[in-house]
C-alpha positions in Angstrom: -12.7 9.1 -13.9 -16.4 8.6 -13.8 -16.7 9.1 -17.5 -13.8 6.5 -18.0 -15.8 4.0 -15.9 -19.0 4.5 -18.0 -17.1 4.2 -21.3 -15.5 0.9 -20.0 -18.9 -0.4 -19.0 -18.7 -0.3 -15.2 -20.5 1.3 -12.3 -18.0 3.4 -10.3 -18.2 4.2 -6.6 -15.6 6.6 -5.2 -14.7 7.0 -1.5 -12.5 10.1 -0.9 -12.2 11.6 2.6 -11.9 15.4 2.5 -8.7 15.5 4.6 -6.3 13.6 2.3 -4.3 15.8 0.0 -1.8 14.6 -2.6 0.4 17.3 -4.1 0.2 16.2 -7.7 -0.8 17.5 -11.1 -4.5 16.5 -11.3 -4.4 15.6 -15.0 -1.5 13.1 -14.4 -3.0 11.6 -11.3 -6.3 11.2 -13.2 -4.5 9.4 -16.0 -2.9 7.0 -13.5 -6.3 6.2 -11.9 -7.9 5.9 -15.4 -5.5 3.3 -16.5 -5.8 1.3 -13.3 -9.6 1.6 -13.5 -9.5 0.2 -17.0 -7.5 -2.8 -15.8 -9.9 -3.3 -12.9 -12.9 -3.3 -15.3 -11.0 -5.8 -17.6 -10.6 -8.2 -14.6 -14.1 -7.6 -13.1 -17.0 -10.0 -13.5 -20.5 -9.1 -12.4 -22.4 -11.9 -10.6 -25.9 -10.7 -11.5 -25.4 -9.8 -15.2 -25.4 -6.0 -14.5 -22.4 -3.8 -15.2 -19.5 -4.7 -12.9 -19.0 -2.4 -10.0 -15.6 -0.8 -9.4 -14.7 0.9 -6.1 -11.9 3.5 -5.7 -10.9 4.4 -2.2 -8.5 7.0 -1.1 -7.0 7.0 2.4 -3.9 8.2 4.3 -1.6 6.1 6.4 1.1 8.3 7.9 2.9 10.2 5.1 1.4 8.0 2.4 -1.7 8.3 0.3 -3.2 5.0 -0.6 -5.6 4.5 -3.5 -7.4 1.1 -3.6 -9.1 0.1 -6.8 -11.3 -2.9 -6.4 -13.5 -4.6 -9.0 -16.1 -7.3 -8.7 -15.3 -11.0 -8.7 -12.0 -12.7 -8.1 -9.9 -10.0 -9.7 -6.5 -10.4 -11.1 -5.5 -14.0 -11.6 -2.6 -14.9 -9.3 -0.4 -16.2 -12.1 -0.8 -12.9 -14.1 -0.3 -10.5 -11.2 3.5 -10.1 -11.5 3.4 -10.4 -15.3 1.1 -7.4 -15.6 3.8 -5.3 -14.2 6.2 -6.1 -17.1 6.2 -4.1 -20.3 5.5 -6.0 -23.5 4.0 -9.0 -21.9 0.9 -10.4 -23.8 -2.1 -11.2 -21.6 -4.6 -13.5 -23.2 -8.0 -11.9 -23.5 -6.8 -8.3 -23.0 -6.2 -5.7 -25.6 -2.7 -4.2 -26.0 -3.9 -1.0 -24.3 -5.4 -2.9 -21.3 -2.4 -5.1 -20.7 0.1 -2.2 -21.0 -1.8 0.0 -18.5 -0.4 -1.5 -15.3 3.2 -1.7 -16.6 3.0 2.0 -17.6 1.5 3.0 -14.2 4.2 0.9 -12.3 7.0 2.5 -14.2 5.6 6.0 -13.9 4.9 5.7 -10.2 8.4 4.2 -9.5 10.0 7.2 -11.2 8.1 9.5 -8.8 8.6 7.6 -5.5 5.2 5.8 -5.7 4.3 2.2 -6.2 1.5 0.0 -7.4 0.8 -3.5 -6.1 -1.7 -6.2 -6.7 -2.9 -7.2 -3.2 -5.2 -9.9 -2.0 -8.3 -8.7 -0.2 -9.9 -10.4 2.9 -12.4 -12.1 0.6 -9.6 -13.7 -1.5 -9.9 -11.4 -4.5 -6.8 -9.6 -5.9 -6.9 -5.9 -6.8 -4.8 -2.8 -7.2 -3.2 -0.6 -4.5 -1.4 2.6 -5.4 0.8 4.3 -2.9 2.0 8.0 -3.1 3.9 10.3 -0.7 1.8 13.1 0.6 4.5 15.1 2.5 6.5 16.2 -0.6 5.6 17.4 -4.1 5.0 14.4 -6.4 5.1 15.6 -10.0 2.4 13.3 -11.4 
């Protein structure tokens, strides 16, 4: 994931507590995070001209693992948030691979009992939350 951030032109900061375990295939989970990371970079805007910073946080709430992917700046435009979840929707300014990433992730996670949402943060920006079950095997 660190390499994906560097290739996308972003600084990556990861916060993963040692006690959260998701029973998933590491390669598939990494692909999901890589695609969401790419979307976060595409929607990030650095305020000081440096590479945008993207933060990935993993936490556990009850029997759910939560992965937050936050970028820099205002994030996902309110009007585009729901449209990004739809396959084959064209997003002005994004490449076909960037715009298809979130729809792919949403469909994939839904098939395996997970979810992705675009949520507003306390500062008003809008970023990505991934939710996965931790108490059963999730074949990611």
